[in-house]
KEZA-731588 format. One record per residue: residue in three letters; residue number from 1; x, y, z of N, C-alpha, C, CB in turn. Coordinates in nm, 4 decimals, always signed. Glycine has a CB too. Layout:
NODE_ALA_NUM_X_Y_Z_X_Y_Z_X_Y_Z_X_Y_Z
...
//
This chain:
NODE_MET_1_+7.8093_+30.9542_+20.2880_+7.7415_+31.0306_+20.3636_+7.8872_+31.1077_+20.4991_+7.5978_+30.9146_+20.4287
NODE_LYS_2_+7.8838_+31.2278_+20.5537_+7.9901_+31.2421_+20.6868_+7.9943_+31.1778_+20.7429_+7.9936_+31.3165_+20.7722
NODE_ALA_3_+8.0412_+31.1071_+20.8076_+8.0382_+31.0323_+20.9475_+8.1793_+31.1228_+21.0564_+8.0814_+30.8240_+20.9081
NODE_SER_4_+8.0030_+31.1097_+21.1828_+8.0777_+31.1691_+21.2891_+8.0031_+31.1057_+21.3806_+8.0896_+31.3231_+21.3017
NODE_PHE_5_+8.0396_+31.1365_+21.5108_+8.0037_+31.0855_+21.6428_+7.8948_+31.1154_+21.6407_+8.0645_+31.1246_+21.7576
NODE_GLU_6_+7.8643_+31.2140_+21.6666_+7.6453_+31.2742_+21.6204_+7.5660_+31.1625_+21.5721_+7.6108_+31.4092_+21.4498
NODE_ASP_7_+7.6430_+31.1550_+21.4864_+7.6071_+31.0834_+21.3680_+7.5480_+30.9269_+21.3764_+7.7302_+31.0849_+21.2883
NODE_PHE_8_+7.6721_+30.8856_+21.4704_+7.6325_+30.7473_+21.5194_+7.5642_+30.7222_+21.6530_+7.7475_+30.6710_+21.5242
NODE_ILE_9_+7.5413_+30.8150_+21.7381_+7.4699_+30.8236_+21.8736_+7.3205_+30.8127_+21.7994_+7.5052_+30.9832_+21.9788
NODE_LYS_10_+7.3013_+30.9110_+21.6943_+7.1156_+30.9074_+21.6128_+7.1448_+30.7909_+21.5477_+7.0482_+31.0526_+21.4750
NODE_VAL_11_+7.2040_+30.7211_+21.5088_+7.2444_+30.5739_+21.4694_+7.1440_+30.4541_+21.5705_+7.4358_+30.5559_+21.5068
NODE_LEU_12_+7.2536_+30.4821_+21.6810_+7.2138_+30.3701_+21.7594_+7.1429_+30.4435_+21.8668_+7.3334_+30.2743_+21.8092
NODE_ASN_13_+7.0855_+30.5455_+21.8330_+6.9204_+30.5549_+21.9356_+6.8094_+30.5493_+21.8448_+6.8883_+30.7170_+22.0315
NODE_PHE_14_+6.8439_+30.5214_+21.7584_+6.6910_+30.4618_+21.5957_+6.6819_+30.6080_+21.6011_+6.4723_+30.3355_+21.6339
NODE_GLN_15_+6.7015_+30.6974_+21.5938_+6.6724_+30.8413_+21.5584_+6.7112_+30.8698_+21.3981_+6.7634_+30.9427_+21.6622
NODE_ILE_16_+6.7815_+30.8206_+21.3356_+6.8223_+30.7862_+21.1743_+6.7469_+30.6402_+21.1418_+7.0169_+30.7671_+21.1500
NODE_PRO_17_+6.6795_+30.6190_+21.0406_+6.6572_+30.4898_+20.9924_+6.7990_+30.4160_+20.9281_+6.5401_+30.5045_+20.8832
NODE_TRP_18_+6.8077_+30.2597_+20.9759_+6.9084_+30.2220_+20.9752_+6.9134_+30.2174_+20.7764_+6.9193_+30.0863_+21.0838
NODE_SER_19_+6.8007_+30.2093_+20.6717_+6.8266_+30.2466_+20.5949_+6.9208_+30.3636_+20.5547_+6.7466_+30.2406_+20.5759
NODE_GLU_20_+6.8692_+30.4813_+20.6306_+6.9462_+30.6067_+20.5389_+7.1100_+30.5908_+20.6064_+6.8605_+30.8044_+20.5773
NODE_ALA_21_+7.1498_+30.5621_+20.6764_+7.2288_+30.5785_+20.7905_+7.3910_+30.4926_+20.6860_+7.1389_+30.4783_+20.9668
NODE_ASN_22_+7.4407_+30.5962_+20.7723_+7.6310_+30.5275_+20.6839_+7.6325_+30.3364_+20.7658_+7.8696_+30.6835_+20.8006
NODE_ILE_23_+7.7109_+30.3182_+20.6482_+7.6895_+30.1108_+20.6503_+7.8074_+30.0875_+20.7720_+7.7604_+29.9890_+20.4403
NODE_LEU_24_+7.8693_+30.1790_+20.7815_+7.9510_+30.1074_+20.9137_+7.9475_+30.1804_+21.0487_+8.1119_+30.0941_+20.8825
NODE_PHE_25_+7.8607_+30.2606_+21.0677_+7.7833_+30.2762_+21.1598_+7.6494_+30.1705_+21.2113_+7.7502_+30.3908_+21.1242
NODE_VAL_26_+7.5672_+30.1082_+21.1246_+7.4873_+30.0123_+21.0822_+7.5529_+29.9120_+21.2157_+7.5058_+29.9661_+20.9026
NODE_LEU_27_+7.6706_+29.8764_+21.0914_+7.6998_+29.7514_+21.1462_+7.7671_+29.7305_+21.3174_+7.7980_+29.6994_+21.0393
NODE_ILE_28_+7.8511_+29.8502_+21.3179_+7.8684_+29.8767_+21.4541_+7.7656_+29.8874_+21.5805_+7.9226_+29.9803_+21.4462
NODE_SER_29_+7.6473_+29.9524_+21.5389_+7.5248_+29.9489_+21.6077_+7.4473_+29.7669_+21.6112_+7.4242_+30.0738_+21.5165
NODE_GLY_30_+7.4440_+29.7102_+21.5384_+7.4261_+29.5441_+21.4796_+7.4760_+29.4982_+21.6196_+7.5401_+29.4770_+21.3174
NODE_LEU_31_+7.6448_+29.5371_+21.6008_+7.7293_+29.4539_+21.6716_+7.6996_+29.4453_+21.7776_+7.8412_+29.4757_+21.6731
NODE_ILE_32_+7.7165_+29.6027_+21.8414_+7.6337_+29.6389_+22.0427_+7.5123_+29.5797_+22.0481_+7.5818_+29.8312_+22.0999
NODE_TYR_33_+7.4051_+29.5425_+21.9869_+7.2672_+29.5067_+22.0238_+7.2774_+29.3913_+21.9761_+7.1485_+29.5849_+21.9757
NODE_LEU_34_+7.3706_+29.3504_+21.9229_+7.3665_+29.1917_+21.9128_+7.4281_+29.1111_+22.0537_+7.4660_+29.1453_+21.7721
NODE_SER_35_+7.5771_+29.1760_+22.0660_+7.6587_+29.1462_+22.1956_+7.5611_+29.1600_+22.3355_+7.7926_+29.2623_+22.2039
NODE_LEU_36_+7.4543_+29.2698_+22.3412_+7.4044_+29.2901_+22.4625_+7.3089_+29.1864_+22.4418_+7.3568_+29.4312_+22.5013
NODE_ILE_37_+7.2135_+29.1294_+22.3236_+7.1129_+29.0056_+22.3317_+7.1855_+28.9259_+22.3126_+6.9990_+28.9862_+22.2475
NODE_PHE_38_+7.3177_+28.8574_+22.3470_+7.4012_+28.7273_+22.3785_+7.4270_+28.7728_+22.5191_+7.5496_+28.6926_+22.2786
NODE_LEU_39_+7.4536_+28.8949_+22.5955_+7.4917_+28.8958_+22.7511_+7.3640_+28.8535_+22.8352_+7.5436_+29.0536_+22.8028
NODE_VAL_40_+7.2383_+28.8562_+22.7954_+7.1213_+28.8453_+22.8218_+7.0939_+28.7333_+22.8047_+7.0514_+28.9155_+22.7713
NODE_LEU_41_+7.1073_+28.6631_+22.7000_+7.0849_+28.5018_+22.6967_+7.1901_+28.4359_+22.7608_+7.0768_+28.4394_+22.5526
NODE_ASN_42_+7.3165_+28.4445_+22.8235_+7.4149_+28.4080_+22.8559_+7.3355_+28.3904_+23.0089_+7.5430_+28.4994_+22.8186
NODE_ALA_43_+7.2939_+28.5087_+23.0477_+7.2754_+28.5413_+23.1941_+7.1673_+28.4154_+23.2531_+7.2048_+28.7137_+23.2114
NODE_ILE_44_+7.0664_+28.4167_+23.1228_+6.9707_+28.3939_+23.1903_+6.9953_+28.2119_+23.1858_+6.8309_+28.4722_+23.1264
NODE_ARG_45_+7.0802_+28.1550_+23.0758_+7.1429_+27.9994_+23.0631_+7.1989_+27.9880_+23.2010_+7.2741_+27.9717_+22.9347
NODE_THR_46_+7.3143_+28.0977_+23.2183_+7.4253_+28.0732_+23.3698_+7.2703_+28.0510_+23.5081_+7.5722_+28.2974_+23.4176
NODE_ALA_47_+7.2103_+28.1315_+23.4634_+7.1080_+28.0911_+23.6322_+6.9989_+27.9933_+23.5835_+7.0014_+28.2573_+23.7220
NODE_PHE_48_+6.9853_+27.9218_+23.5055_+6.9236_+27.8031_+23.4990_+7.0032_+27.6975_+23.5319_+6.8724_+27.7839_+23.3845
NODE_MET_49_+7.1545_+27.7088_+23.5020_+7.2635_+27.6163_+23.5017_+7.2922_+27.6073_+23.6308_+7.3795_+27.6506_+23.4220
NODE_LEU_50_+7.3163_+27.6954_+23.7076_+7.2670_+27.7525_+23.8638_+7.1966_+27.6858_+23.9159_+7.1989_+27.8701_+23.8818
NODE_GLU_51_+7.0917_+27.7383_+23.8878_+6.9929_+27.6283_+24.0014_+6.9348_+27.5382_+23.9654_+6.8854_+27.6738_+24.0709
NODE_GLU_52_+7.0234_+27.4424_+23.8663_+6.9981_+27.2905_+23.8590_+7.1046_+27.2158_+23.9599_+7.0185_+27.2342_+23.6950
NODE_LYS_53_+7.2001_+27.3404_+23.9473_+7.3474_+27.3225_+24.0554_+7.3475_+27.2882_+24.2342_+7.4280_+27.4842_+24.0496
NODE_ASN_54_+7.2545_+27.4088_+24.2327_+7.2743_+27.4626_+24.3536_+7.0927_+27.4846_+24.4660_+7.3640_+27.6223_+24.3021
NODE_SER_55_+7.0179_+27.3877_+24.4030_+6.8890_+27.4055_+24.4014_+6.8429_+27.3889_+24.5721_+6.8231_+27.2960_+24.2908
NODE_GLU_56_+6.8914_+27.2867_+24.6076_+6.8896_+27.3170_+24.7601_+6.9637_+27.4222_+24.8772_+6.9213_+27.2101_+24.7976
NODE_ASN_57_+7.0652_+27.4654_+24.8737_+7.1045_+27.5854_+24.8779_+7.0572_+27.7313_+24.8973_+7.1423_+27.5803_+24.8032
NODE_ARG_58_+7.0236_+27.7246_+24.7128_+6.9386_+27.8777_+24.6682_+6.7905_+27.8457_+24.7716_+6.8865_+27.8924_+24.4390
NODE_LYS_59_+6.7792_+27.7081_+24.7813_+6.5914_+27.7492_+24.8384_+6.6177_+27.7795_+25.0263_+6.4355_+27.5418_+24.8088
NODE_LYS_60_+6.7151_+27.7397_+25.0296_+6.7404_+27.7712_+25.1819_+6.7846_+27.8946_+25.1822_+6.8403_+27.6831_+25.2581
NODE_ILE_61_+6.8275_+27.9568_+25.1049_+6.8825_+28.1047_+25.0946_+6.7580_+28.2151_+25.0195_+7.0392_+28.0974_+24.9865
NODE_TYR_62_+6.7396_+28.1928_+24.9304_+6.6451_+28.2937_+24.8895_+6.4961_+28.2679_+24.8808_+6.6834_+28.3342_+24.7691
NODE_GLY_63_+6.4634_+28.1168_+24.9037_+6.3250_+28.0384_+24.8940_+6.2701_+27.9998_+24.6894_+6.1847_+28.1765_+24.9931
NODE_SER_64_+6.1883_+28.0003_+24.7028_+6.2126_+28.0106_+24.5257_+6.1674_+28.1395_+24.4477_+6.1225_+27.8891_+24.4465
NODE_VAL_65_+6.1997_+28.1543_+24.3510_+6.2076_+28.2665_+24.2791_+6.1606_+28.2253_+24.1809_+6.3190_+28.3284_+24.2626
NODE_PHE_66_+6.0555_+28.3007_+24.0824_+6.0272_+28.2416_+23.9772_+6.1259_+28.3051_+23.8571_+5.8776_+28.2540_+23.9588
NODE_LYS_67_+6.1886_+28.2121_+23.7884_+6.3271_+28.2593_+23.6868_+6.2928_+28.2987_+23.5740_+6.4320_+28.1534_+23.6487
NODE_GLY_68_+6.1210_+28.2487_+23.5510_+6.1171_+28.3401_+23.4190_+6.0734_+28.4793_+23.3723_+6.0565_+28.2842_+23.3492
NODE_ILE_69_+6.0919_+28.5413_+23.5447_+6.1183_+28.6801_+23.5117_+6.2530_+28.7193_+23.4399_+6.1111_+28.7525_+23.6345
NODE_LEU_70_+6.3530_+28.6530_+23.3725_+6.4415_+28.6847_+23.3337_+6.4254_+28.6613_+23.2097_+6.5287_+28.6476_+23.3878
NODE_LEU_71_+6.3101_+28.5728_+23.1473_+6.2618_+28.5744_+22.9852_+6.1451_+28.6575_+22.9829_+6.2189_+28.4209_+22.9168
NODE_ILE_72_+6.1179_+28.6929_+23.0591_+5.9866_+28.7954_+23.0628_+6.0841_+28.9542_+23.0489_+5.8711_+28.7764_+23.2520
NODE_GLY_73_+6.1921_+28.9426_+23.0929_+6.2419_+29.1169_+23.0746_+6.2951_+29.0992_+22.9541_+6.3658_+29.1963_+23.1887
NODE_PHE_74_+6.4129_+28.9213_+22.8849_+6.4352_+28.9262_+22.7527_+6.3351_+28.9628_+22.5983_+6.4781_+28.8121_+22.7535
NODE_PHE_75_+6.2225_+28.9009_+22.6527_+6.1321_+28.9282_+22.5329_+6.0312_+29.1031_+22.5428_+6.0116_+28.7734_+22.5356
NODE_THR_76_+6.0412_+29.1476_+22.6661_+6.0001_+29.3086_+22.7000_+6.1152_+29.3758_+22.6206_+6.0022_+29.3601_+22.8863
NODE_ALA_77_+6.2242_+29.3103_+22.6675_+6.3437_+29.4364_+22.5408_+6.3618_+29.3906_+22.4066_+6.5344_+29.4527_+22.5867
NODE_VAL_78_+6.2992_+29.2068_+22.3372_+6.3356_+29.2527_+22.2209_+6.1804_+29.2985_+22.1725_+6.4220_+29.1385_+22.1298
NODE_VAL_79_+6.0746_+29.3112_+22.2245_+5.9513_+29.3874_+22.1458_+5.9817_+29.4955_+22.1474_+5.8145_+29.3851_+22.1914
NODE_ILE_80_+6.0693_+29.5800_+22.2443_+6.0621_+29.7104_+22.2558_+6.1836_+29.7235_+22.0874_+6.1211_+29.7763_+22.4463
NODE_PHE_81_+6.2940_+29.6386_+22.1121_+6.3860_+29.6648_+21.9931_+6.3214_+29.6767_+21.8591_+6.4854_+29.5566_+21.9818
NODE_LEU_82_+6.2259_+29.5529_+21.8213_+6.1491_+29.5205_+21.7041_+6.1026_+29.6503_+21.6446_+6.0308_+29.4269_+21.7365
NODE_ASN_83_+5.9913_+29.7184_+21.8243_+5.9345_+29.7717_+21.7844_+5.9593_+29.9458_+21.7321_+5.8646_+29.7309_+21.8552
NODE_GLN_84_+6.0907_+29.9406_+21.7415_+6.1997_+30.0850_+21.7408_+6.2489_+30.0529_+21.5291_+6.4133_+30.0501_+21.9167
NODE_LEU_85_+6.2821_+29.9275_+21.5628_+6.3320_+29.8753_+21.4217_+6.1796_+29.9102_+21.2864_+6.3728_+29.6621_+21.4510
NODE_THR_86_+6.1057_+29.8741_+21.3476_+5.9921_+29.9083_+21.2461_+5.9008_+30.0506_+21.2524_+5.8914_+29.7926_+21.2609
NODE_TRP_87_+5.9730_+30.1405_+21.3405_+5.8916_+30.2839_+21.3645_+5.9705_+30.3573_+21.3167_+5.8530_+30.3373_+21.5046
//
């Protein structure tokens, strides 16, 4: 398969199934999506760590904010991602 930037964008956006795409584009797309997943997981971990360390000061400033919203957003993104893979 001839490699072009347009083909890479189509692979990245799931317009071309990964089983039919250039293996290099699939690997790069997978690395991009994995890095985004780990970035979100790190943000969730950091939010919970900071909440434990600074709980008194944060409650004075922000009140009690439900931190599970980060997990809900993460699971929603995973469901959308898996839906695109199987579609």
